[in-house]
C-alpha positions in Angstrom: -61.5 35.5 30.0 -63.7 33.6 27.5 -62.1 35.6 24.6 -58.6 34.8 25.9 -59.5 31.1 26.1 -61.0 31.1 22.6 -57.9 32.9 21.3 -55.6 30.4 23.0 -57.5 27.5 21.5 -57.4 29.1 18.0 -53.6 29.8 18.4 -53.0 26.2 19.5 -55.1 24.9 16.6 -53.1 27.0 14.1 -49.8 25.9 15.6 -50.9 22.2 15.6 -52.2 22.5 12.0 -48.9 24.1 10.9 -46.8 21.4 12.6 -48.9 18.7 10.9 -48.6 20.4 7.6 -44.8 20.7 7.9 -44.6 17.0 8.9 -46.8 16.1 6.0 -44.7 18.1 3.5 -41.5 16.5 4.9 -42.9 13.0 4.6 -44.1 13.6 1.1 -40.8 15.2 0.1 -38.8 12.2 1.4 -41.3 9.7 0.0 -41.3 7.9 3.4 -43.2 4.7 3.7 -43.2 3.9 7.4 -44.7 0.4 7.3 -41.9 -1.4 9.3 -38.3 -1.0 10.0 -35.8 -2.3 7.4 -32.7 -4.3 8.3 -29.7 -4.3 5.9 -27.2 -7.2 6.0 -24.0 -6.1 4.5 -22.0 -9.0 3.3 -18.5 -8.8 1.7 -19.4 -11.1 -1.2 -16.0 -12.7 -1.9 -15.5 -13.6 1.8 -19.0 -14.9 2.6 -18.7 -18.4 1.2 -15.0 -19.0 1.6 -14.4 -22.1 3.7 -10.5 -22.0 3.4 -8.8 -21.4 6.8 -5.2 -20.9 5.6 -5.1 -17.1 5.9 -1.6 -16.7 4.5 -0.7 -12.9 4.2 -1.0 -11.9 0.6 -2.2 -15.4 -0.2 -3.6 -16.2 -3.7 -7.0 -17.6 -4.4 -5.4 -21.1 -4.6 -3.8 -20.6 -1.2 -6.5 -18.7 0.7 -9.7 -19.4 -1.2 -12.5 -17.1 -2.3 -16.3 -17.1 -2.0 -18.6 -17.2 -5.0 -22.1 -16.0 -5.9 -23.2 -19.6 -5.9 -22.3 -19.9 -2.2 -25.4 -17.9 -1.4 -27.6 -21.0 -1.6 -31.3 -21.0 -0.8 -30.4 -22.3 2.7 -27.8 -19.6 3.3 -30.3 -16.9 2.1 -33.1 -18.3 4.2 -30.9 -18.2 7.3 -30.0 -14.6 6.6 -33.7 -13.7 6.2 -34.6 -15.6 9.4 -32.1 -13.4 11.2 -34.5 -10.5 10.6 -33.0 -9.1 7.4 -35.0 -7.4 4.6 -32.1 -6.2 2.4 -28.8 -7.7 1.5 -26.0 -5.3 0.5 -23.7 -7.4 -1.7 -20.5 -5.5 -1.3 -17.8 -5.7 -4.0 -19.9 -6.9 -6.9 -19.0 -4.4 -9.7 -15.9 -5.5 -11.6 -12.9 -3.9 -9.8 -9.2 -4.4 -10.2 -7.8 -7.8 -9.1 -4.4 -9.4 -9.3 -5.3 -12.5 -11.2 -4.9 -13.5 -14.8 -8.3 -13.5 -16.6 -7.0 -12.7 -20.0 -8.6 -15.8 -21.5 -11.9 -14.2 -20.7 -11.0 -10.9 -22.5 -10.1 -9.1 -19.3 -6.8 -7.2 -19.1 -4.4 -7.8 -16.3 -4.2 -5.2 -13.5 -1.0 -3.6 -12.3 0.0 -4.2 -8.6 1.5 -0.7 -8.5 -2.1 0.7 -8.7 -4.0 -2.0 -6.9 -4.4 -2.2 -3.1 -4.0 -5.8 -1.9 -4.1 -8.9 -4.1 -7.9 -9.2 -4.4 -8.2 -5.4 -5.0 -10.3 -2.7 -3.5 -14.1 -2.9 -4.3 -14.0 0.9 -4.6 -11.6 0.9 -7.6 -14.2 -0.2 -10.2 -12.8 -1.2 -13.5 -16.0 -2.0 -15.5 -19.4 -0.9 -14.3 -21.3 -3.0 -16.7 -20.0 -6.3 -15.4 -19.1 -8.0 -12.1 -16.0 -9.3 -10.4 -14.7 -12.4 -12.1 -13.4 -13.8 -8.8 -17.0 -14.3 -7.7 -18.1 -16.6 -10.6 -17.6 -20.3 -10.9 -17.4 -19.6 -14.7 -15.9 -16.1 -15.2 -17.3 -16.1 -18.8 -20.8 -16.3 -17.3 -20.2 -14.1 -14.3 -23.0 -11.7 -15.1 -25.5 -14.5 -15.5 -24.4 -16.0 -12.1 -25.0 -12.6 -10.4 -28.4 -12.3 -12.1 -29.2 -15.8 -10.7 -28.2 -14.6 -7.2 -30.6 -11.6 -7.6 -33.4 -14.0 -8.5 -32.6 -16.3 -5.6 -32.5 -13.4 -3.1 -35.9 -12.1 -4.3 -37.4 -15.6 -4.2 -36.5 -15.9 -0.5 -38.1 -12.5 0.1 -35.2 -10.1 0.5 -34.1 -7.2 -1.7 -30.7 -6.5 -3.2 -28.3 -3.5 -2.8 -25.0 -3.0 -4.6 -22.3 -0.3 -4.6 -22.0 2.6 -6.9 -18.8 4.7 -6.4 -19.5 7.9 -8.3 -16.6 10.0 -7.0 -13.8 7.9 -8.6 -13.0 4.8 -10.8 -10.0 2.6 -11.1 -6.9 4.2 -12.6 -7.1 1.7 -15.5 -10.9 1.8 -16.1 -11.8 -0.2 -19.2 -15.4 -0.8 -20.0 -15.0 -4.1 -21.9 -18.7 -5.0 -21.8 -20.5 -1.7 -22.3 -24.0 -1.9 -23.8 -24.3 -0.8 -27.4 -24.1 2.9 -27.7 -22.4 3.5 -24.3 -19.0 5.3 -24.6 -16.3 4.6 -22.1 -15.2 7.0 -19.4 -12.7 9.5 -20.8 -13.1 8.3 -24.4 -14.0 11.7 -25.7 -12.0 13.8 -23.2 -9.8 16.6 -24.3 -6.6 15.6 -22.5 -4.8 18.8 -23.3 -6.6 20.8 -20.7 -6.9 20.4 -16.9 -10.7 20.8 -17.0 -13.6 20.8 -19.4 -17.2 20.6 -18.4 -17.7 17.4 -20.4 -14.4 15.7 -19.6 -14.9 12.7 -17.4 -11.6 13.2 -15.7 -9.3 16.1 -14.5 -5.9 16.1 -16.1 -2.4 17.4 -15.3 -1.2 18.4 -18.8 2.5 17.9 -19.6 3.1 15.5 -16.7 3.0 11.7 -16.6 1.7 9.7 -13.7 4.3 8.5 -11.3 3.7 5.6 -8.8 3.9 6.7 -5.2 7.0 6.3 -3.1 6.4 3.3 -0.9 6.8 3.8 2.8 7.2 1.8 6.0 8.6 -1.2 4.1 5.4 -1.6 2.0 5.8 -3.5 -1.2 3.0 -4.4 -3.7 2.0 -8.1 -3.2 4.2 -8.2 -0.1 7.3 -8.1 -2.4 6.3 -11.0 -4.6 7.8 -10.9 -8.1 5.2 -9.9 -10.7 6.0 -8.8 -14.3 3.8 -5.7 -13.9 5.2 -4.8 -10.4 7.9 -2.4 -11.5 7.0 0.9 -9.8 5.6 2.1 -13.2 2.2 2.7 -14.6 1.6 4.4 -17.9 -0.8 7.3 -17.7 -0.2 10.2 -20.1 -1.0 12.8 -19.0 -1.6 12.1 -15.3 -5.1 12.5 -13.9 -6.2 13.8 -10.5 -6.4 11.1 -7.9 -9.7 9.9 -6.4 -9.4 11.8 -3.1 -8.7 15.1 -5.0 -4.9 15.0 -5.1 -3.7 17.1 -8.0 -0.1 15.7 -7.9 1.2 13.6 -10.8 2.8 11.5 -8.1 0.3 11.0 -5.3 1.2 10.1 -1.8 1.0 6.5 -0.6 -1.9 7.7 1.7 -3.8 9.1 -1.2 -6.4 6.9 -3.1 -3.6 6.4 -5.7 -5.4 3.4 -7.3 -8.3 5.6 -8.4 -8.9 8.7 -10.5 -11.4 11.4 -9.7 -14.6 11.9 -11.8 -15.4 15.4 -13.1 -19.0 16.4 -12.6 -18.7 19.8 -14.2 -17.0 21.5 -11.2 -14.0 23.6 -12.3 -10.7 23.4 -10.3 -11.6 26.7 -8.7 -15.0 25.5 -7.6 -17.2 26.9 -10.3 -20.3 24.9 -11.2 -20.9 24.5 -14.9 -24.4 23.3 -14.6 -27.8 24.5 -13.5 -28.5 24.7 -9.8 -31.8 23.8 -8.2 -34.2 26.8 -7.6 -34.6 28.1 -4.1 -37.1 26.0 -2.2 -36.8 23.0 -4.5 -35.7 20.9 -1.6 -39.4 20.8 -0.7 -40.3 19.2 -4.1 -40.6 15.5 -4.6 -38.5 13.3 -6.9 -41.0 13.7 -9.8 -40.6 17.5 -9.8 -36.8 17.0 -9.7 -37.0 14.6 -12.6 -39.0 17.2 -14.6 -36.5 20.0 -13.7 -33.6 18.1 -15.3 -35.4 16.8 -18.4 -34.7 19.9 -20.5 -31.3 20.7 -19.0 -27.9 20.0 -20.5 -25.8 18.2 -18.0 -22.1 17.2 -17.9 -21.2 13.9 -19.5 -20.3 12.1 -16.3 -23.8 12.7 -15.0 -25.3 10.8 -17.9 -22.8 8.0 -17.6 -23.6 7.3 -14.0 -27.3 7.6 -14.4 -27.2 5.1 -17.2 -25.1 2.7 -15.0 -27.6 2.9 -12.2 -30.6 2.3 -14.5 -28.8 -0.6 -16.1 -28.6 -2.3 -12.7 -32.2 -1.4 -11.8 -33.2 -3.2 -15.0 -31.2 -6.2 -13.8 -33.4 -6.4 -10.7 -31.1 -4.6 -8.2 -33.4 -2.8 -5.6 -31.0 -0.1 -4.5 -27.6 1.3 -4.1 -25.0 2.3 -1.5 -23.2 5.3 -2.7 -19.5 5.6 -1.7 -18.4 9.1 -0.5 -21.4 10.8 -1.8 -20.5 14.2 -0.3 -17.6 14.5 -2.7 -20.0 14.7 -5.6 -22.3 17.8 -6.2 -25.7 17.5 -4.6 -27.3 18.6 -7.9 -26.0 15.4 -9.6 -27.8 13.4 -6.9 -31.0 15.2 -7.6 -30.6 14.3 -11.3 -29.5 10.7 -10.6 -31.9 9.7 -7.8 -35.0 11.2 -9.4 -34.3 9.2 -12.6 -33.9 6.0 -10.5 -37.1 6.7 -8.5 -39.0 7.3 -11.8 -38.1 3.8 -12.8 -38.4 2.2 -9.3 -40.1 4.5 -6.7 -39.2 2.0 -4.0 -35.5 1.9 -4.7 -33.4 2.0 -1.5 -30.8 4.8 -1.9 -28.1 4.9 0.9 -25.2 7.4 0.9 -22.0 7.7 2.8 -22.0 11.3 4.0 -19.9 12.3 7.0 -20.5 16.1 7.3 -23.6 16.7 9.4 -23.9 20.2 7.9 -24.7 18.5 4.6 -27.1 15.9 5.8 -30.3 17.8 4.9 -29.0 18.9 1.5 -28.3 15.4 0.5 -31.6 14.1 1.8 -33.9 16.9 0.6 -32.1 18.2 -2.5 -30.2 15.1 -3.4 -33.2 12.8 -2.8 -31.3 10.3 -0.7 -33.4 7.9 1.3 -30.8 7.2 3.9 -27.4 8.5 5.1 -24.9 6.8 7.5 -25.5 8.0 11.1 -21.8 7.8 11.8 -20.5 11.2 13.0 -23.4 11.5 15.5 -24.8 8.2 16.7 -22.1 5.7 15.8 -19.3 7.7 17.2 -21.2 8.5 20.4 -22.2 4.9 21.0 -18.6 3.7 20.3 -17.3 6.0 23.0 -19.9 4.7 25.5 -19.0 1.1 24.7 -15.3 1.9 25.3 -16.1 3.3 28.7 -15.2 7.0 28.2 -18.5 8.3 26.8 -21.7 9.2 28.6 -25.2 8.1 27.6 -26.3 11.7 28.1 -24.8 12.5 24.7 -27.4 10.3 23.0 -30.2 12.7 24.0 -28.6 15.5 22.0 -27.8 13.2 19.1 -31.4 12.4 18.6 -32.8 15.8 19.3 -30.6 17.4 16.7 -32.2 15.5 13.9 -35.8 15.0 14.7 -36.8 16.1 11.2 -34.5 13.5 9.5 -34.3 10.7 12.1 -35.9 8.3 9.7 -33.2 9.0 7.1 -30.2 8.3 9.3 -29.3 4.6 9.0 -27.8 3.1 12.1 -24.9 0.6 12.3 -22.2 -0.6 14.7 -20.1 -2.3 12.1 -19.4 -2.1 8.4 -16.4 -2.8 6.2 -14.8 0.6 7.0 -15.1 0.4 10.8 -13.4 -1.7 13.4 -15.1 -4.9 14.5 -16.8 -4.5 17.9 -14.8 -7.6 19.3 -11.5 -6.2 18.1 -8.9 -5.1 20.7 -9.0 -1.5 19.5 -12.8 -1.2 19.7 -14.5 -2.9 22.6 -12.5 -6.2 22.8 -15.8 -8.0 23.4 -18.7 -8.8 21.2 -20.9 -8.8 24.3 -20.4 -5.1 24.7 -22.3 -4.6 21.5 -25.5 -5.9 23.0 -26.8 -2.8 24.7 -25.5 -0.7 21.9 -27.4 -2.8 19.3 -30.6 -2.5 21.3 -30.3 1.3 21.4 -29.2 1.5 17.8 -32.0 -0.7 16.5 -34.9 0.7 18.6 -34.2 4.5 19.1 -35.6 5.6 15.8 -37.6 4.7 12.7 -34.5 4.4 10.6 -33.1 1.2 9.1 -30.6 -0.9 11.0 -27.5 -2.4 9.3 -25.2 -5.2 10.5 -22.1 -6.5 8.9 -21.7 -10.2 8.2 -19.9 -11.9 11.1 -21.0 -9.2 13.6 -23.8 -11.5 14.8 -21.3 -14.2 15.8 -18.6 -11.9 17.3 -16.1 -11.7 14.5 -13.0 -9.8 15.8 -11.3 -9.2 12.4 -7.8 -9.9 13.7 -6.4 -11.7 10.6 -3.2 -10.4 8.9 -4.4 -10.7 5.3 -1.7 -8.6 3.7 -2.7 -5.0 2.8 -3.8 -2.9 5.6 -4.1 -3.7 9.3 -6.3 -6.0 11.4 -9.3 -5.0 13.5 -11.2 -4.7 10.3 -12.0 -7.7 8.2 -9.8 -7.2 5.1 -11.5 -5.8 2.0 -8.3 -6.0 -0.1 -7.2 -9.6 0.1 -8.3 -13.2 0.0 -9.0 -14.3 3.5 -11.2 -16.5 5.6 -13.4 -15.1 8.3 -13.1 -17.6 11.2 -16.2 -17.0 13.4 -18.4 -16.6 10.3 -16.9 -19.8 8.9 -17.9 -21.7 12.0 -21.5 -20.6 11.5 -21.3 -21.4 7.8 -20.1 -25.0 8.7 -18.7 -26.0 5.3 -21.8 -24.7 3.5 -24.4 -26.2 5.7 -25.2 -22.8 7.2 -26.5 -24.3 10.4 -24.1 -22.8 13.0 -23.1 -26.3 14.2 -19.5 -25.2 14.8 -20.2 -22.1 16.8 -19.2 -21.9 20.4 -21.9 -21.6 23.0 -21.2 -17.9 23.4 -21.2 -17.3 19.6 -24.4 -19.2 19.1 -26.0 -17.2 22.0 -24.9 -13.9 20.5 -26.4 -14.8 17.1 -29.7 -15.8 18.9 -29.7 -12.3 20.5 -29.3 -10.6 17.2 -32.0 -12.8 15.7 -34.5 -12.0 18.5 -33.7 -8.2 18.4 -33.8 -7.8 14.7 -37.0 -9.8 14.2 -38.7 -7.8 17.0 -37.6 -4.6 15.3 -39.1 -5.3 11.9 -42.4 -6.4 13.5 -42.9 -3.6 16.0 -45.3 -0.8 15.1 -44.0 1.3 18.1 -40.6 1.4 16.5 -42.1 3.2 13.5 -44.1 5.5 15.9 -43.2 8.1 18.5 -40.1 8.5 20.6 -39.2 10.3 23.8 -36.2 10.0 26.0 -36.8 9.5 29.8 -33.1 9.4 30.5 -32.6 12.9 31.9 -35.8 12.7 34.0 -34.5 9.5 35.6 -31.0 10.9 36.0 -32.6 13.8 38.0 -35.2 11.8 39.9 -34.0 8.2 40.3 -31.5 6.9 42.8 -28.7 4.7 41.4 -29.5 5.7 37.8 -26.5 7.3 36.0 -24.7 8.0 32.7 -23.9 4.3 32.1 -27.7 3.6 31.6 -30.0 4.9 28.9 -33.8 4.8 28.7 -36.5 6.0 26.4 -40.1 5.2 25.3 -41.5 4.3 21.9 -45.2 4.0 21.1 -47.9 3.7 18.4 -51.6 3.3 18.6 -51.2 -0.4 18.9 -48.0 -0.8 21.0 -46.2 1.0 23.9 -42.6 0.2 24.8 -40.2 1.2 27.6 -36.6 0.5 26.6 -33.6 0.6 28.9 -30.0 -0.5 28.5 -27.0 -0.9 30.8 -23.7 -0.2 29.1 -21.6 -1.2 32.1 -19.9 -4.6 31.9 -19.4 -4.9 35.7 -22.2 -3.1 37.5 -25.8 -4.4 38.2 -28.3 -1.6 38.6 -31.3 -1.7 41.0 -33.6 1.2 40.8 -37.2 2.4 40.4 -37.4 3.6 36.8 -39.7 6.6 36.6 -42.1 7.3 33.7 -43.0 11.0 33.6 -46.5 12.4 33.9 -46.6 13.6 30.3 -45.9 10.1 29.0 -48.5 8.5 31.3 -51.0 11.1 30.1 -50.2 10.6 26.4 -50.7 6.9 26.9 -54.0 7.5 28.6 -53.1 5.5 31.7 -55.0 5.9 34.9 -53.7 5.0 38.4 -53.2 1.3 38.8 -50.9 -1.6 37.9 -50.1 -2.7 34.4 -48.2 -5.8 33.2 -45.0 -5.4 31.2 -43.7 -8.2 29.1 -40.0 -8.3 28.1 -39.7 -8.7 24.3 -36.2 -10.1 24.0 -37.1 -12.8 26.6 -40.8 -13.4 26.6 -40.7 -15.3 29.9 -39.6 -12.2 31.9 -42.3 -9.8 33.1 -42.6 -6.9 35.5 -45.2 -4.2 36.4 -45.7 -0.6 35.8 -47.4 1.1 38.8 -49.1 4.4 38.1 -49.7 6.6 41.2 -50.9 10.2 41.0 -50.3 10.2 37.3 -46.6 9.0 37.6 -45.2 5.6 36.6 -42.7 3.5 38.5 -41.1 0.2 37.4 -38.9 -1.7 39.9 -35.9 -3.0 37.9 -32.8 -5.0 38.3 -30.5 -4.5 35.3 -27.6 -6.9 34.9 -24.3 -5.8 33.3 -24.7 -5.3 29.5 -28.4 -6.2 29.8 -31.3 -4.4 28.0 -35.0 -4.6 28.5 -37.7 -3.9 25.9 -40.8 -3.8 28.0 -44.1 -3.9 26.3 -47.2 -2.6 28.1 -50.0 -5.1 28.3 -53.6 -4.4 27.3 
């Protein structure tokens, strides 16, 4: 018996030590610094400071207005920081195609036949070494104005993220302001072949590019007469389109305004570069950097690495990578390790939608964070719309316990529908329980999209595309956000009572999240235990616990907009034991409303909390000392 016990203890010790070792290796590999949660505020830069309310479809800057870098005043930035924000993602900064004449500043005009909208897509970058001239008061000093914005942001105490779009560039890419010694994309390409390892683009030899056939009454600029809008664009020979179309005449639904970058992957899928050795996913960024130092890599790799390092030198603190999964993971190992060698704290966020690739892009590609869209966002959206069950959230978290920190959470961004839009939830209030769960269920960063915090519905008809998403293609005002902005006072004086209350909710939640040690600690769901053991508890409610050495939290949300729930929430024995609680009564203080309190009663090692949960309400209950 004694030998059996000793053997059991030894086995448990070995298992525990092995688990700890695996956890330590994982954390060292991902360079995790779990000090506090991060909150990213995505702002569409050209829309943020625009006070014009005309909103004419396809309207010009003169008609509809445009925001500038200078609109981010110290007051504006301080208000954003006070919301609980640690990073600002300035979306649409790199110089992309626009339909405006800037020829007096040495910028060529862009052709409406290969530009989406009047203001252009931020993901059709025309010059990576400069910034969008629309955003500057003086376009000749646009780069200096952005550098000043970086400095202001840092002075307020926040960090800066911008976009890099490595999969594709604008069809008419022209690096007019390249640093000395930097050759433009495609300048040395052999255009007589479809593919060469060191070509920056893929070509369709013998065929010229043809503008798509417009459908559904679409016309560039809404049919406005423009000297360049003639259904022609000269590209000889045609290049592959950004989404991978190999047709000389892409479809209107293709990313026809862009061309795909060649990373040394042949048309039949062969990789013309070294691959990472087996097990290298367990190595840190320094080892990855050393691996690539003596390797010859395709030209496009070097060009994008140099672009990233250029912006790091300008003071940018991180990047959001568009459609990262369309680019080989080996390139990301090369790129991100080079960035981390220059700035180990750089914030590297990638758009990856294939869950089967998540771990490759984190461990091999050295990404800090990926969008948690296909799992968490999609599940929560269905719950908010009334046809999803909170039960699904348990599996979503359980499936990625090893990478939960790396999966950035959001409910809105420029690609997704606004919560308040008719096609999503038709109510900003329905975002409240979802935001509590999204912001508190893991150690990962939280992201919100400007205007989300005041219930922006995104229902303007700006021109290109459809409503429900705030337009990223045209000049437009953002009404709810404009009411908060209040003609540049940034004091929220024009918000309605409901809009102001919603912003206050976001402010309390986000500030709590970045100051809570428990939210960087342990997690366990208590949802299924209560579903099995608690009367009146069902799939419209979700509950879990979070804890650290200093803080213990019980979090519960009601996703139903009509039903009030009364029940005795149960805390299982294993949680009570882990928290070292003995039988007795413990005070609980609600963290979103400090005036509310309740009690946790522990009897026979089990916990009970009597709760009344109003429609769309959430409770973050902190255990008293």
